[in-house]
C-alpha positions in Angstrom: 1.9 -0.1 18.7 -1.4 1.0 17.3 0.2 1.7 13.9 1.7 -1.8 13.8 -1.6 -3.3 14.8 -3.5 -1.4 12.1 -1.0 -2.3 9.5 -1.1 -6.0 10.5 -4.9 -6.0 10.4 -4.8 -4.6 6.9 -2.1 -7.0 5.7 -4.1 -9.8 7.2 -7.2 -8.7 5.4 -5.4 -8.6 2.1 -3.3 -11.8 2.4 -5.2 -14.1 4.8 -6.1 -16.6 2.0 -2.3 -17.3 1.7 -2.0 -18.4 5.4 -2.7 -21.7 7.0 -5.7 -22.1 9.2 -3.5 -22.2 12.3 -1.8 -18.9 11.3 -5.2 -17.3 10.6 -6.5 -18.4 14.0 -3.5 -17.1 15.9 -3.5 -13.8 14.0 -7.3 -13.3 14.5 -7.1 -14.0 18.2 -4.0 -11.8 18.7 -4.7 -8.8 16.5 -8.5 -8.8 16.0 -9.7 -10.3 19.3 -6.9 -8.8 21.4 -6.0 -12.1 23.1 -2.7 -12.3 25.0 0.0 -14.8 24.0 -0.8 -16.7 27.2 -4.5 -16.8 26.5 -3.9 -18.2 23.0 -1.4 -20.7 24.4 -3.9 -22.0 26.9 -6.6 -22.2 24.2 -4.4 -24.3 21.9 -2.5 -26.1 24.6 0.9 -25.0 23.3 3.7 -23.0 24.9 3.5 -19.2 24.9 6.8 -19.3 23.0 5.2 -21.4 20.2 2.4 -18.9 19.8 4.9 -16.0 19.8 7.1 -17.7 17.2 4.1 -18.5 15.0 2.8 -14.9 15.1 6.2 -13.4 14.4 6.8 -15.8 11.5 3.3 -14.9 10.1 4.0 -11.2 10.5 7.2 -11.7 8.4 5.2 -13.6 5.8 2.6 -10.9 5.5 5.3 -8.2 5.1 7.0 -10.4 2.5 3.7 -10.7 0.6 3.3 -6.9 0.7 6.8 -6.3 -0.5 6.0 -8.4 -3.6 2.3 -7.6 -4.3 1.9 -4.0 -2.8 -1.9 -4.5 -2.2 -1.9 -2.4 1.0 0.3 0.3 -0.5 -2.0 0.6 -3.5 -5.0 0.7 -1.2 -3.5 3.7 0.7 -2.7 5.5 -2.6 -6.2 5.0 -4.0 -7.6 6.4 -0.8 -5.4 9.5 -1.0 -6.4 10.1 -4.6 -10.0 9.7 -3.8 -9.7 12.2 -1.0 -8.1 14.7 -3.3 -10.8 14.2 -5.9 -13.5 14.6 -3.3 -12.0 17.9 -2.1 -11.5 19.3 -5.6 -15.1 18.8 -6.8 -18.5 20.0 -5.8 -20.3 18.1 -8.6 -22.8 15.9 -6.8 -22.7 13.0 -9.4 -18.9 13.0 -9.2 -19.1 12.9 -5.4 -21.5 10.0 -5.6 -19.1 8.1 -7.9 -16.2 8.8 -5.5 -18.2 7.5 -2.6 -19.0 4.3 -4.5 -15.3 3.7 -5.2 -14.6 4.2 -1.5 -17.2 1.6 -0.6 -15.6 -1.0 -2.9 -12.4 -1.0 -0.9 
């Protein structure tokens, strides 16, 4: 479950601009604020099922965006490459550049 939550949080970070405000609100409450479906349904005065359906539909949309754009996949690959670069050098200026690249992401 933690892996799915982490993945959804990253996908949300990358693609949130493509979601409606309602989708963003539900995802933020569910994944970032750790609200339950019941708590969200009370807050928005809708059924628990409506919240569940919205979140599942939004998760599918985020996965679909990732399949097409690969932003998260590229982010992970960049991180792996930066780690390898960091381990293979002792040059202080190169390590500084690597750290700067990590901070960009």
